[in-house]
C-alpha positions as CSV (number, residue, x, y, z in Angstrom):
1,X,150.5,97.3,76.0
2,X,151.0,98.5,79.8
3,X,147.8,98.8,81.9
4,X,147.2,99.7,85.7
5,X,143.8,99.3,87.2
6,X,142.9,100.1,90.7
7,X,139.4,99.7,92.4
8,X,137.6,100.7,95.8
9,X,136.5,97.3,97.2
10,X,134.3,96.6,100.3
11,X,135.8,93.4,102.2
12,X,138.5,91.0,101.8
13,X,138.4,88.5,98.7
14,X,134.8,89.3,97.7
15,X,135.4,93.1,96.6
16,X,137.4,91.7,94.1
17,X,135.3,92.5,90.7
18,X,137.0,90.7,87.5
19,X,137.8,92.5,84.4
20,X,138.6,89.7,81.9
21,X,141.6,88.2,80.6
22,X,142.3,90.4,77.6
23,X,145.9,91.0,76.1
24,X,145.9,95.0,77.3
25,X,144.7,94.4,80.9
26,X,147.4,92.9,82.8
27,X,147.2,93.4,86.0
28,X,144.4,94.5,88.7
29,X,145.4,96.8,91.6
30,X,143.2,96.4,94.4
31,X,143.1,99.0,97.7
32,X,140.8,97.4,99.9
33,X,139.2,99.8,102.8
34,X,138.3,98.6,106.3
35,X,134.1,97.7,105.8
36,X,132.1,100.8,106.8
37,X,128.0,101.1,107.4
38,X,127.0,104.6,107.1
39,X,123.5,106.2,105.9
40,X,124.9,109.2,104.6
41,X,126.3,109.6,101.4
42,X,129.0,112.3,102.7
43,X,129.8,110.2,105.3
44,X,130.2,107.0,102.9
45,X,132.3,109.2,100.7
46,X,134.3,110.3,103.5
47,X,135.1,106.3,104.5
48,X,135.8,105.2,100.9
49,X,137.9,108.4,100.2
50,X,139.8,108.1,103.6
51,X,140.5,104.5,103.1
52,X,141.2,104.9,99.4
53,X,144.2,107.0,100.6
54,X,145.3,104.7,103.2
55,X,144.7,101.2,101.7
56,X,145.1,98.4,104.3
57,X,146.5,96.1,101.6
58,X,147.6,96.2,98.0
59,X,147.6,93.4,96.2
60,X,147.8,91.9,92.8
61,X,145.5,89.7,90.8
62,X,144.6,88.2,87.6
63,X,141.7,90.0,85.9
64,X,138.6,88.4,85.1
65,X,135.1,89.6,83.5
66,X,131.8,90.0,84.9
67,X,129.3,92.9,83.9
68,X,130.5,96.6,85.0
69,X,128.4,99.7,84.5
70,X,130.2,102.3,83.2
71,X,129.4,105.8,82.5
72,X,129.8,107.2,78.8
73,X,129.7,111.0,77.5
74,X,128.3,111.9,74.4
75,X,129.0,114.6,72.4
76,X,128.2,116.1,68.4
77,X,128.4,119.3,66.4
78,X,128.3,118.0,62.6
79,X,125.9,117.1,60.8
80,X,122.3,116.3,62.1
81,X,124.0,116.0,66.0
82,X,120.4,114.4,67.3
83,X,120.4,111.8,65.1
84,X,123.8,111.0,65.3
85,X,123.3,110.6,69.0
86,X,120.5,108.3,68.3
87,X,122.3,106.4,66.2
88,X,125.5,105.9,68.5
89,X,122.9,104.4,71.5
90,X,121.6,101.9,68.8
91,X,125.1,100.9,68.0
92,X,126.0,101.0,71.6
93,X,123.1,98.8,72.6
94,X,124.0,96.4,69.8
95,X,127.7,95.9,70.6
96,X,127.5,94.4,74.1
97,X,126.8,98.1,76.3
98,X,123.1,98.2,77.5
99,X,122.1,101.2,77.9
100,X,120.1,101.7,81.7
101,X,119.7,105.3,82.4
102,X,120.1,108.8,80.5
103,X,121.2,112.3,81.1
104,X,119.6,115.2,80.0
105,X,120.1,117.1,76.7
106,X,122.3,119.9,76.6
107,X,123.2,122.5,74.1
108,X,126.9,123.9,74.7
109,X,129.2,126.3,73.2
110,X,132.4,124.6,72.0
111,X,135.7,124.9,74.3
112,X,139.4,125.3,73.7
113,X,138.9,125.1,69.8
114,X,135.7,127.9,69.7
115,X,135.5,128.8,66.0
116,X,132.8,125.7,65.4
117,X,129.4,124.9,65.6
118,X,128.0,124.4,68.8
119,X,127.7,120.9,70.7
120,X,124.7,118.8,71.8
121,X,126.2,116.6,74.9
122,X,124.8,114.6,76.9
123,X,125.8,110.7,79.2
124,X,124.5,107.6,79.6
125,X,124.8,104.7,82.3
126,X,125.3,101.1,80.9
127,X,126.5,97.3,81.5
128,X,128.5,95.6,79.6
129,X,130.9,92.9,80.1
130,X,133.9,94.3,77.6
131,X,137.0,95.2,79.8
132,X,138.0,98.8,79.2
133,X,140.1,98.7,76.5
134,X,138.0,96.4,74.9
135,X,135.2,98.7,75.5
136,X,137.9,101.3,74.2
137,X,138.1,99.4,71.1
138,X,134.5,99.1,70.6
139,X,133.3,103.1,71.0
140,X,136.3,104.1,68.5
141,X,135.0,101.8,66.1
142,X,131.1,103.2,66.5
143,X,133.3,106.6,66.3
144,X,134.7,105.7,62.8
145,X,131.9,104.3,61.3
146,X,129.5,107.1,61.9
147,X,132.0,109.1,60.2
148,X,134.5,111.0,62.6
149,X,138.4,110.9,61.2
150,X,141.1,112.4,63.1
151,X,141.0,116.2,62.6
152,X,141.8,118.9,65.0
153,X,141.8,117.8,68.6
154,X,138.8,119.3,70.4
155,X,138.0,120.2,66.6
156,X,134.2,119.3,64.9
157,X,133.1,115.6,64.8
158,X,130.1,113.6,63.8
159,X,130.1,112.1,67.6
160,X,132.4,111.6,70.5
161,X,132.1,109.0,72.9
162,X,134.3,109.0,75.9
163,X,134.5,106.4,79.1
164,X,134.2,108.7,82.1
165,X,133.7,105.5,84.5
166,X,134.3,102.1,84.5
167,X,133.1,100.2,87.5
168,X,135.2,100.7,90.4
169,X,138.1,100.7,88.8
170,X,140.4,103.8,87.9
171,X,142.4,102.6,84.7
172,X,145.7,104.0,83.5
173,X,147.2,103.0,80.4
174,X,149.0,104.6,77.3
175,X,145.8,105.2,75.7
176,X,143.1,105.2,78.5
177,X,142.8,107.0,81.7
178,X,139.6,106.5,84.1
179,X,137.9,108.3,85.3
180,X,138.2,110.4,82.3
181,X,141.3,113.2,83.0
182,X,139.3,116.0,81.8
183,X,136.1,115.2,83.7
184,X,136.8,118.0,86.5
185,X,137.2,121.2,84.1
186,X,134.3,120.7,81.8
187,X,130.9,121.5,82.9
188,X,129.3,120.0,79.8
189,X,130.3,117.1,80.7
190,X,130.0,117.3,84.8
191,X,126.1,118.6,84.1
192,X,124.9,115.3,82.2
193,X,127.1,112.8,85.0
194,X,125.2,114.9,87.6
195,X,121.7,113.7,85.5
196,X,122.7,109.9,86.3
197,X,123.0,110.4,89.5
198,X,120.9,111.1,92.5
199,X,121.1,112.5,96.1
200,X,121.2,109.3,97.3
201,X,124.0,106.5,95.7
202,X,121.8,103.8,94.4
203,X,125.1,101.2,94.7
204,X,128.7,100.9,95.8
205,X,129.9,101.3,92.6
206,X,128.0,105.3,92.4
207,X,129.5,105.8,95.8
208,X,132.9,104.9,94.5
209,X,132.3,107.4,91.6
210,X,131.7,109.8,94.3
211,X,135.2,109.0,95.9
212,X,136.7,109.7,92.7
213,X,136.4,113.7,93.5
214,X,138.6,113.4,96.1
215,X,135.7,115.9,98.4
216,X,134.0,114.1,101.0
217,X,130.3,115.2,99.4
218,X,131.7,113.5,96.6
219,X,130.6,114.6,92.7
220,X,127.8,116.4,94.4
221,X,130.4,118.6,96.3
222,X,132.3,119.1,92.9
223,X,129.3,120.3,91.1
224,X,128.4,122.8,93.4
225,X,131.5,124.0,93.5
226,X,131.9,124.1,89.7
227,X,128.7,126.5,89.9
228,X,126.0,124.0,89.5
229,X,122.6,124.4,88.2
230,X,123.5,128.2,88.1
231,X,125.5,127.2,85.1
232,X,122.5,126.0,83.4
233,X,120.8,128.4,81.2
234,X,123.4,130.9,81.2
235,X,124.9,131.7,77.8
236,X,127.3,128.7,76.7
237,X,125.4,125.7,78.1
238,X,121.1,124.9,78.2
239,X,119.2,122.0,78.5
240,X,117.0,121.1,76.0
241,X,114.4,118.9,75.0
242,X,114.6,117.8,70.9
243,X,110.7,118.6,69.6
244,X,109.9,119.0,66.1
245,X,113.2,119.7,64.3
246,X,114.1,122.2,66.9
247,X,115.8,122.3,70.4
248,X,113.1,123.5,73.3
249,X,114.7,125.0,76.4
250,X,111.9,124.8,78.9
251,X,113.5,127.3,81.1
252,X,112.6,130.5,79.3
253,X,108.7,130.5,79.5
254,X,105.9,128.5,80.7
255,X,104.2,126.8,77.7
256,X,100.6,126.7,77.6
257,X,98.4,123.8,76.1
258,X,95.6,124.4,74.7
259,X,92.8,121.3,75.4
260,X,90.8,120.0,72.3
261,X,88.7,117.0,73.0
262,X,87.4,115.4,70.1
263,X,85.0,113.0,72.1
264,X,81.1,113.1,72.8
265,X,81.6,112.3,76.6
266,X,84.5,114.4,77.8
267,X,83.3,116.0,81.2
268,X,83.8,119.8,80.2
269,X,83.4,119.8,76.4
270,X,82.2,116.6,75.1
271,X,80.3,116.6,71.9
272,X,81.2,120.0,71.2
273,X,84.1,119.3,68.8
274,X,83.5,116.2,67.3
275,X,83.4,117.7,63.8
276,X,86.3,118.2,61.8
277,X,84.8,122.3,61.0
278,X,84.2,122.8,64.8
279,X,87.2,121.2,66.1
280,X,89.6,123.8,63.3
281,X,88.1,126.7,64.5
282,X,88.4,126.0,68.3
283,X,92.0,125.1,67.4
284,X,92.4,128.4,65.6
285,X,90.8,130.3,68.2
286,X,93.1,129.0,71.3
287,X,96.3,129.7,69.2
288,X,95.0,133.2,68.6
289,X,95.1,133.4,72.2
290,X,98.1,132.0,73.1
291,X,98.3,128.4,72.8
292,X,102.0,127.0,72.0
293,X,100.5,123.7,71.7
294,X,97.2,122.2,70.8
295,X,96.7,118.5,72.5
296,X,94.3,116.7,70.9
297,X,91.7,113.5,72.5
298,X,89.6,111.5,71.2
299,X,88.9,109.1,73.8
300,X,87.5,110.4,77.1
301,X,89.7,109.5,80.1
302,X,87.1,111.4,82.9
303,X,86.5,109.0,86.0
304,X,84.4,106.1,85.0
305,X,84.6,106.4,81.2
306,X,84.5,103.5,79.4
307,X,87.0,102.3,76.9
308,X,86.7,102.5,73.2
309,X,88.7,100.7,70.6
310,X,91.6,101.8,68.6
311,X,89.5,101.9,65.7
312,X,86.7,103.7,67.0
313,X,89.5,106.5,68.4
314,X,91.2,106.5,65.1
315,X,87.7,107.1,63.0
316,X,87.5,110.6,65.7
317,X,90.9,111.3,65.8
318,X,92.7,111.3,62.4
319,X,90.4,113.7,60.1
320,X,90.6,116.3,63.2
321,X,94.5,116.0,63.2
322,X,95.2,116.3,59.5
323,X,92.8,119.3,59.3
324,X,94.2,120.8,62.7
325,X,98.0,120.2,60.9
326,X,97.7,121.6,57.8
327,X,96.6,125.0,59.1
328,X,98.6,127.7,58.4
329,X,98.1,129.1,62.5
330,X,99.5,125.7,63.4
331,X,102.8,126.6,61.7
332,X,105.3,127.1,64.4
333,X,103.0,125.5,67.3
334,X,103.2,121.9,68.6
335,X,100.6,119.1,68.1
336,X,100.3,116.1,70.9
337,X,98.0,113.3,70.5
338,X,96.3,112.3,73.9
339,X,96.2,108.5,73.8
340,X,97.5,105.5,75.5
341,X,96.9,103.4,72.5
342,X,100.4,102.6,71.0
343,X,98.5,102.4,67.7
344,X,97.0,105.6,67.8
345,X,100.3,106.7,68.6
346,X,102.0,106.0,65.8
347,X,99.2,106.9,63.4
348,X,99.0,109.8,64.8
349,X,103.1,110.9,64.7
350,X,102.8,109.8,61.2
351,X,100.4,112.3,60.1
352,X,101.3,114.9,62.3
353,X,101.5,114.8,65.8
354,X,104.9,116.0,67.8
355,X,104.5,114.5,70.7
356,X,102.9,111.8,72.4
357,X,100.8,112.2,75.7
358,X,99.5,109.0,77.5
359,X,98.4,109.5,80.8
360,X,98.5,105.9,81.8
361,X,102.4,106.1,81.4
362,X,102.7,102.8,79.2
363,X,100.5,100.7,82.0
364,X,97.4,100.2,79.4
365,X,99.2,99.4,76.7
366,X,102.1,96.9,76.6
367,X,103.6,98.0,73.4
368,X,103.5,101.9,74.1
369,X,107.2,102.4,75.1
370,X,108.6,100.5,72.8
371,X,106.8,102.5,69.7
372,X,107.5,105.7,71.2
373,X,110.7,104.7,71.7
374,X,110.9,104.1,67.8
375,X,109.0,107.3,66.6
376,X,111.2,109.5,69.0
377,X,109.3,112.0,69.7
378,X,108.6,113.4,73.2
379,X,106.5,111.3,75.7
380,X,104.6,113.1,78.0
381,X,104.1,110.3,81.3
382,X,101.3,110.9,83.6
383,X,101.0,109.4,87.0
384,X,97.5,107.3,87.5
385,X,97.1,104.3,89.3
386,X,94.3,101.8,87.5
387,X,92.8,103.1,84.6
388,X,90.1,105.5,83.8
389,X,87.2,103.8,84.8
390,X,89.0,102.0,88.1
391,X,91.1,105.2,88.8
392,X,88.5,106.2,91.9
393,X,88.2,102.8,93.1
394,X,89.4,103.2,97.5
395,X,92.7,101.0,96.8
396,X,93.9,103.6,94.1
397,X,93.1,106.8,96.4
398,X,95.3,105.0,99.1
399,X,98.3,107.5,99.6
400,X,100.5,107.9,102.8
401,X,102.5,110.9,101.3
402,X,101.1,111.7,97.9
403,X,103.8,113.6,96.5
404,X,106.6,111.4,97.7
405,X,104.5,108.5,96.4
406,X,103.7,110.1,93.0
407,X,107.3,111.1,92.7
408,X,108.4,107.0,93.2
409,X,105.4,106.0,91.0
410,X,106.3,108.3,88.4
411,X,110.3,107.7,88.2
412,X,109.5,103.7,88.2
413,X,107.7,104.8,85.0
414,X,110.1,106.5,83.5
415,X,113.0,104.0,84.3
416,X,110.7,101.7,82.5
417,X,110.3,104.0,79.4
418,X,114.5,104.5,79.2
419,X,114.9,100.9,79.4
420,X,112.8,100.6,76.4
421,X,114.6,103.2,74.8
422,X,113.1,106.4,75.5
423,X,116.0,108.5,76.7
424,X,114.7,110.6,79.7
425,X,116.1,113.6,77.2
426,X,112.3,112.9,75.7
427,X,110.4,112.9,78.6
428,X,107.8,115.1,80.0
429,X,106.5,114.3,83.7
430,X,103.0,115.3,84.8
431,X,101.7,114.2,88.0
432,X,98.3,113.2,87.1
433,X,96.2,115.8,88.9
434,X,92.3,114.9,89.5
435,X,93.2,110.8,88.3
436,X,93.2,108.2,91.0
437,X,93.4,111.5,93.4
438,X,90.8,112.7,95.9
439,X,90.5,116.5,96.7
440,X,93.6,117.0,99.0
441,X,95.2,114.8,97.2
442,X,95.0,117.1,94.4
443,X,96.0,120.2,96.8
444,X,99.1,118.5,97.8
445,X,100.6,118.3,94.4
446,X,99.5,121.9,93.4
447,X,101.4,123.5,96.4
448,X,103.7,120.3,96.5
449,X,105.6,120.5,93.0
450,X,108.5,121.1,94.3
451,X,109.0,118.5,96.7
452,X,107.7,115.8,93.8
453,X,111.2,117.1,92.0
454,X,113.2,116.8,95.0
455,X,111.8,113.3,95.8
456,X,112.6,112.2,92.3
457,X,115.8,113.8,92.7
458,X,116.8,111.4,95.3
459,X,117.0,108.9,92.4
460,X,117.3,110.9,89.1
461,X,118.5,114.4,89.1
462,X,118.1,114.4,85.7
463,X,114.6,112.8,86.0
464,X,113.7,115.6,88.1
465,X,114.8,118.3,85.9
466,X,112.4,117.2,83.1
467,X,109.7,119.7,82.2
468,X,107.1,119.2,84.4
469,X,103.3,119.7,83.0
470,X,100.1,120.2,85.3
471,X,96.3,119.7,84.1
472,X,94.2,121.1,86.7
473,X,91.5,122.8,84.0
474,X,88.2,122.4,85.2
475,X,88.3,119.5,87.5
476,X,85.8,118.3,89.8
477,X,87.7,119.2,92.8
478,X,87.8,123.2,91.8
479,X,83.8,122.5,91.9
480,X,83.9,120.8,95.2
481,X,85.9,123.7,96.6
482,X,84.0,126.8,94.8
483,X,80.6,124.7,94.9
484,X,80.5,125.1,91.2
485,X,78.8,122.1,89.2
486,X,79.7,123.3,85.7
487,X,82.8,122.7,84.4
488,X,83.0,125.9,82.3
489,X,82.7,127.6,85.6
490,X,85.6,126.7,87.0
491,X,87.9,129.0,85.0
492,X,89.0,131.5,87.6
493,X,89.3,128.3,90.1
494,X,91.8,126.9,86.9
495,X,93.7,130.1,87.1
496,X,94.5,129.6,90.7
497,X,96.0,126.5,90.3
498,X,97.8,127.7,87.1
499,X,99.7,130.7,89.4
500,X,100.4,128.1,92.1
501,X,101.5,125.3,90.0
502,X,103.8,128.0,87.5
503,X,105.2,129.4,90.7
504,X,105.6,125.8,91.6
505,X,108.0,125.2,88.8
506,X,105.6,123.6,86.0
507,X,106.5,124.1,82.6
508,X,103.6,123.5,80.6
509,X,99.9,124.1,81.5
510,X,97.1,122.1,80.2
511,X,94.0,124.2,79.8
512,X,90.6,124.8,78.2
513,X,90.4,128.2,78.3
514,X,93.4,129.4,76.6
515,X,93.0,133.5,77.5
516,X,92.9,133.9,80.8
517,X,95.3,131.2,81.6
518,X,97.8,132.5,79.2
519,X,97.8,135.8,81.1
520,X,98.4,134.3,84.2
521,X,101.2,132.2,83.0
522,X,102.8,135.5,81.8
523,X,102.3,137.6,84.7
524,X,104.1,134.6,86.8
525,X,106.7,134.3,84.0
526,X,107.5,138.0,84.9
527,X,107.8,137.1,88.6
528,X,109.9,134.2,88.5
529,X,112.2,136.5,86.4
530,X,112.2,139.4,88.5
531,X,113.0,137.0,91.5
532,X,116.2,135.6,89.3
533,X,116.9,138.9,88.8
534,X,117.0,139.9,92.6
535,X,118.4,136.4,93.7
536,X,121.6,138.0,90.9
537,X,122.1,141.3,92.4
């Protein structure tokens, strides 16, 4: 087998990655540019692009094998597509392909051969010591083990695994081309690829990937020229989150999550719904008023709340959860469990919960992320510093730029979740209104949701696209602003927050008063749809 391998280095001999002395890897052709230092991605790409086309040296060296960062695309349209993805990721991790980042999940119409089912598409970044042809062999074996046979080119398949990028290398052999030759014509490949990047390049390897586009603005410019975000949501490609037994396109309308606290001490409705009968009646009422989801919590997370044990939380939660899940009215609705305990999350999902809503984003139980990864359900990761008993301490309320710092801290939590096995396509983010925040911080969040997304996008476009939940309902800061001591008197103020949040990009609103907030959401969605129609015309 004849192979040619090219890379872009930064300077001298230190720039030469080693790729492994496998029989199919004979020569590494190193193209070494002049060293440059630029702060902007466009300028950095320009420097690499120019140097790549006009190398200062052209050297052949033997190949050795350190770790390389790779991008692998996934596709499936036969059988249980999501289960195929899950199994493929598991097999990859077991085969020396250590996954570090996940793109969003896309449902796409077939191309080339159109008479076949829709595909699921995504991509991952990973670290591997495998050489490029070794990696190809491992991926082909995974495809075979999962039932893929020859079949029609571009036809139906249970799993399709393609290498998009391999380190800083270009590979050309009789069986492998890297970068993948069809990246540049496939939006269903480019969209998840972009999710794995940020508006700021996080390493030299990523900068090199940008240079492969041959555009000064790198892959970002290429994606925009292809159509960019305007392509998402149109017929043929939609961004989705797997939930229950289906795929949820959260861009279609804002969802309303009704709060059901089965606690004696919650700040707004503590003690009202501790009996199963009262809780079921309230759940039935919220569904009739327009709730898409019911979030059941059995432990108060109000400021200064003391923590109860796993056993006590389960004793409160499980009878209500099972009763609500068994209601005929709950058919087609989603049930969320509000807990920071992994044991509670696991038991709740086994009895009918569809989501885990964790106010600590994995910080209060070291097993939470690993357990949720195994449960394979959506995970709501909320921003909070400390725990409910300490979150309003002065040190937890120190912010220089609250939106920027929330974005950074919540991205760090999501990154931890990904490394624990929770794909980004299962994550919902929550900026944590009222949790380790002062009144001015909560207001900054409500008017700054686009800023939070933009700041996350500096590190990960994929995480910045995640569904966003806000929970301002009846919070104390509204009482301060409106001079409403009683929590139940803060519903009009809550509606104002919900309106601002939805118009600012929130996808889920978590509220006590479903009826009035559901109406607010409908009007906001209508306004957003009207604005979108105007922009298209």
